[in-house]
C-alpha positions as CSV (number, residue, x, y, z in Angstrom):
1,M,-21.1,55.8,-32.3
2,A,-20.2,53.9,-29.4
3,R,-19.4,56.5,-26.3
4,L,-16.4,55.1,-24.7
5,D,-17.5,54.6,-20.7
6,R,-14.4,56.8,-19.3
7,S,-15.7,55.6,-15.9
8,K,-14.1,52.4,-15.5
9,Q,-11.3,52.8,-17.4
10,P,-8.9,52.5,-14.1
11,A,-10.5,49.4,-13.6
12,V,-9.8,47.8,-16.3
13,R,-6.3,49.5,-16.1
14,R,-6.3,48.1,-12.5
15,R,-7.1,44.2,-13.8
16,N,-4.7,44.5,-16.6
17,R,-1.8,45.0,-14.5
18,S,-2.7,42.3,-12.5
19,A,-3.0,40.1,-15.0
20,I,0.7,40.8,-16.3
21,L,2.1,40.6,-13.0
22,L,0.6,37.6,-12.1
23,V,2.2,36.0,-15.7
24,L,5.5,37.9,-15.0
25,A,5.6,36.3,-11.7
26,C,5.2,33.0,-12.8
27,F,7.6,33.6,-15.9
28,S,9.9,34.5,-12.9
29,T,9.5,31.4,-11.2
30,L,10.1,29.1,-13.6
31,A,13.1,31.4,-14.7
32,M,14.8,31.0,-10.9
33,A,14.5,27.6,-10.7
34,E,17.5,24.8,-10.8
35,V,18.0,21.7,-11.4
36,R,20.5,19.6,-9.1
37,S,21.5,15.7,-8.9
38,V,23.5,13.1,-6.4
39,E,24.6,9.8,-7.6
40,G,25.6,6.8,-5.4
41,L,23.6,7.3,-2.9
42,R,22.8,3.7,-1.4
43,F,19.7,3.2,1.0
44,S,16.5,0.7,0.7
45,K,13.6,3.0,2.6
46,V,12.4,7.0,1.2
47,L,11.2,9.0,3.4
48,L,8.7,11.7,1.8
49,Q,7.6,14.7,4.3
50,G,6.0,18.5,3.6
51,A,4.2,19.7,0.6
52,N,6.6,18.1,-2.2
53,Q,6.6,16.1,-5.0
54,L,8.4,12.5,-5.7
55,E,8.7,10.1,-8.9
56,I,10.3,6.9,-8.0
57,R,11.4,4.7,-10.8
58,P,14.2,1.5,-11.1
59,G,17.6,2.2,-11.9
60,E,20.9,0.8,-11.7
61,T,22.9,3.7,-9.5
62,G,21.1,5.6,-6.8
63,E,20.4,9.2,-8.5
64,L,18.7,12.0,-7.0
65,K,17.3,14.7,-8.9
66,F,15.7,17.7,-7.7
67,R,14.3,21.0,-9.0
68,G,13.5,23.5,-7.1
69,D,14.2,28.0,-6.1
70,P,17.9,27.8,-5.6
71,R,17.5,29.5,-2.2
72,D,15.6,26.2,-1.0
73,L,18.3,23.5,-2.4
74,E,21.5,24.9,-0.1
75,P,22.0,23.2,2.1
76,P,20.8,20.0,-0.2
77,P,16.9,19.7,0.8
78,F,17.6,15.7,1.7
79,V,19.8,13.9,4.3
80,L,20.9,10.4,4.3
81,D,19.9,8.6,7.3
82,G,21.5,5.7,7.3
83,D,19.8,3.3,5.4
84,T,17.0,5.3,4.8
85,L,16.7,8.7,2.2
86,R,15.1,11.5,3.6
87,L,13.5,13.7,1.6
88,G,11.8,17.4,1.9
89,I,14.9,17.6,4.9
90,A,18.6,19.4,4.9
91,A,20.8,18.7,6.9
92,D,20.6,21.5,9.3
93,G,17.4,20.2,10.5
94,S,15.1,22.7,8.7
95,K,12.1,21.8,6.3
96,V,11.9,22.8,2.8
97,D,8.4,22.3,0.8
98,N,8.1,23.0,-3.2
99,I,10.3,20.7,-4.4
100,Q,10.4,18.2,-7.1
101,Y,12.5,15.4,-7.0
102,K,13.5,12.5,-9.1
103,L,14.6,9.2,-7.8
104,A,16.2,6.4,-9.3
105,V,15.9,2.9,-7.2
106,T,17.8,-0.1,-7.3
107,R,16.2,-1.6,-4.2
108,L,13.3,-0.7,-2.3
109,E,11.6,-1.5,0.7
110,L,9.7,1.0,2.0
111,L,8.3,4.3,0.7
112,Q,7.0,6.7,3.6
113,V,4.8,9.6,2.5
114,V,4.0,11.9,5.4
115,G,1.9,15.2,5.1
116,S,0.8,16.8,2.3
117,G,3.5,15.6,-0.5
118,E,2.6,13.3,-3.4
119,A,4.6,10.4,-4.9
120,F,4.0,8.7,-8.2
121,V,6.2,5.2,-8.5
122,K,6.4,3.8,-12.1
123,P,6.8,0.2,-12.9
124,L,8.3,-1.4,-10.0
125,D,10.0,-5.1,-8.6
126,A,10.3,-5.6,-5.3
127,T,10.5,-8.4,-2.5
128,R,9.4,-7.0,0.7
129,L,7.9,-3.5,0.2
130,V,6.3,-1.6,2.4
131,I,3.9,1.7,1.0
132,S,2.7,4.0,3.9
133,L,1.1,7.6,3.5
134,D,0.6,9.3,6.7
135,G,-1.9,12.5,6.4
136,S,-3.4,14.5,3.6
137,G,-1.4,13.6,0.5
138,A,-1.3,11.2,-2.4
139,I,0.4,8.1,-3.7
140,R,-0.1,6.5,-6.9
141,L,1.5,3.3,-7.7
142,Y,1.6,1.7,-11.5
143,D,2.2,-1.6,-12.3
144,L,3.9,-3.1,-9.0
145,T,5.4,-6.5,-8.2
146,A,6.1,-8.0,-4.9
147,T,6.8,-10.6,-2.4
148,E,5.4,-9.1,0.3
149,L,3.6,-6.2,-0.3
150,E,2.0,-3.3,2.6
151,L,-0.3,-0.9,1.7
152,Q,-1.2,1.5,4.9
153,L,-2.8,4.6,4.9
154,A,-3.3,6.8,8.0
155,G,-5.4,10.4,8.2
156,S,-7.1,11.7,5.1
157,G,-5.4,10.9,2.3
158,E,-5.4,9.0,-0.8
159,L,-3.4,5.7,-1.9
160,Q,-3.9,4.3,-5.6
161,A,-2.4,1.2,-7.1
162,A,-3.3,0.1,-11.0
163,R,-1.7,-3.4,-10.6
164,V,-0.7,-5.1,-7.9
165,E,0.6,-9.1,-8.2
166,S,2.1,-10.6,-4.9
167,Q,2.1,-13.3,-2.6
168,T,0.8,-12.0,0.4
169,T,-1.3,-8.4,0.4
170,R,-1.9,-6.2,3.6
171,L,-4.1,-3.2,2.9
172,Q,-4.5,-0.9,6.1
173,V,-6.6,2.2,6.4
174,N,-7.4,4.5,9.9
175,G,-9.1,7.5,9.3
176,S,-11.2,8.7,7.1
177,G,-9.1,8.2,3.5
178,D,-9.2,6.1,0.7
179,I,-7.2,2.9,-0.7
180,Q,-8.2,2.4,-4.3
181,V,-6.9,-1.1,-6.4
182,G,-7.4,-1.5,-10.2
183,E,-6.3,-5.1,-10.8
184,L,-4.7,-7.5,-7.6
185,Q,-3.7,-11.4,-7.8
186,T,-2.3,-12.3,-4.4
187,G,-2.1,-15.0,-2.5
188,L,-3.1,-14.5,0.7
189,L,-5.4,-11.0,1.0
190,K,-5.2,-9.0,4.2
191,V,-8.0,-6.5,4.8
192,H,-7.9,-3.5,8.1
193,L,-10.3,-1.0,7.6
194,A,-10.9,1.2,11.1
195,G,-12.8,4.7,10.8
196,S,-14.7,6.6,7.4
197,G,-12.5,5.7,4.7
198,D,-13.0,2.9,2.4
199,I,-11.0,-0.1,0.7
200,T,-12.2,-0.7,-2.9
201,L,-11.1,-3.0,-5.9
202,E,-11.8,-1.7,-9.4
203,S,-11.2,-4.7,-11.8
204,D,-11.5,-8.6,-11.7
205,S,-8.9,-9.7,-8.9
206,Q,-8.3,-13.3,-7.5
207,T,-7.0,-14.3,-4.2
208,E,-6.6,-18.2,-2.6
209,S,-7.3,-16.7,1.5
210,L,-8.9,-13.4,2.4
211,E,-9.3,-11.8,5.7
212,I,-11.0,-8.9,6.1
213,A,-11.7,-6.5,9.6
214,V,-14.0,-3.6,9.6
215,L,-14.2,-1.6,12.6
216,G,-16.3,1.9,12.2
217,S,-18.3,3.0,9.0
218,G,-15.8,2.4,6.1
219,D,-17.4,-0.2,3.7
220,V,-14.8,-2.5,1.4
221,G,-15.8,-3.0,-2.4
222,M,-14.4,-6.4,-3.3
223,A,-17.4,-7.6,-5.2
224,K,-15.2,-7.9,-8.6
225,L,-12.5,-10.0,-6.5
226,S,-12.8,-14.0,-6.2
227,A,-11.6,-15.1,-3.3
228,N,-11.4,-19.2,-2.4
229,D,-11.7,-18.6,1.3
230,A,-13.0,-15.7,3.1
231,R,-13.2,-14.5,7.0
232,V,-14.7,-11.7,7.3
233,T,-15.4,-9.5,11.1
234,I,-17.6,-6.7,11.1
235,I,-17.9,-4.0,14.2
236,G,-19.9,-1.3,13.4
237,S,-21.6,0.6,10.7
238,G,-19.3,-0.7,8.0
239,D,-20.1,-2.9,5.0
240,V,-18.3,-5.5,3.0
241,E,-18.9,-6.6,-0.7
242,I,-16.7,-9.4,-1.6
243,R,-17.0,-12.7,-4.1
244,V,-16.3,-16.5,-2.8
245,L,-15.8,-19.6,-4.2
246,D,-15.4,-22.2,-1.3
247,Q,-15.7,-21.5,2.2
248,L,-16.9,-18.1,4.1
249,E,-16.4,-17.5,7.2
250,A,-18.7,-14.2,9.1
251,E,-18.8,-12.5,12.2
252,I,-21.0,-9.5,12.6
253,L,-21.1,-7.2,16.2
254,G,-23.0,-3.9,14.7
255,S,-24.8,-2.2,11.6
256,G,-22.7,-3.2,9.0
257,D,-24.0,-5.7,6.0
258,L,-21.7,-8.1,4.3
259,R,-23.4,-8.8,0.9
260,Y,-21.7,-11.4,-1.0
261,R,-21.6,-13.6,-4.7
262,G,-21.0,-17.1,-5.2
263,A,-22.1,-20.0,-3.2
264,P,-19.6,-21.1,-0.5
265,A,-20.1,-23.3,3.1
266,I,-20.9,-20.7,5.1
267,S,-21.4,-20.2,9.2
268,T,-22.3,-16.8,10.3
269,S,-22.2,-15.4,13.9
270,I,-24.3,-12.0,14.4
271,L,-24.6,-10.0,17.1
272,G,-26.7,-6.7,16.3
273,S,-28.9,-5.5,13.5
274,G,-26.1,-6.3,10.5
275,E,-27.1,-9.2,8.3
276,V,-25.3,-11.9,5.8
277,R,-27.1,-11.7,2.7
278,R,-26.1,-13.3,-0.9
279,R,-26.1,-11.0,-4.2
280,D,-27.1,-13.1,-7.2
C-alpha cells in the first residue's frame, strides 16, 4: 500500500489555501463591481485616459454606462468639458483606472486614447473623424464609413481597422506602434510613417491617388492596394510595397527600397543605396 509522504503535506495545504484565497478574491471583486449610467450627454469628442476600457456604438442619445469598484465611481469617473467627454478622470481631477465604459454616440468627430487603455468601436458612420492613439494602448475599429478619416498613432500601441470606406484617408505613425487595416476603399490615401512602426493593408483595397512618406526604419506593406497614381518618398531604411496602375513617382534618400506591382509610367530620383524594383 502506498505510504503518504507527510513531509509534503504543509506545502500542499499552503498551495490549496492560496488557490482558495485567489478564487475568493476574484468572486469578491465581481461582487463589489457596480454599473451606473448617465443619459443625455452632448459631445462630439471622446478622450480615454489611463488603464481603462471603452466600447463605442452608435445611438440615438448620448448614453454612458460605466462599471467598476464602487469606490472608484464616486465622484463619477468622467468629465464633460465643453464638447469633449473625458473618461478616466473625475471632476476633482483624480485619475481612475480599471473602469469599463460603454458609450452610445449620436455624433463623433474625435476619439483619443492616451496611455494603456483599450477602445473598441462598433460599425459607425461619420463625416470627419480623427482616431488617435498615444501610448501603449489599443484601438480596434470594425466597419467605419466617413467623408474624411484620419488614423494617428504615437508610441508603441496598436491601431486596427477591419474595414474602412472614406473619400479621404490619412494614416500616420510616429514611433514603434503599428496600424493595420483590413479592407480600405478611398479616393485619396495619405500615409506618413516616422519611426520603426509598420503600416499594413491586409485585404484587397483601392484608391485613386496615393501619397506615401517614410522617415525611419518602418515598413509600409500595401501590396494588396491598387492605386491609379502614386507618389512615394523614402528617407531612411524603411521599405514600401504597393501596386500602381498608371503613374508612379519615387524619391529615395537612403537605403529603403520601393517594390511595386503593375506597369505604370515611372519617374525616379535616388540618392543612396535604395532601389525601385518591379515585382511580377
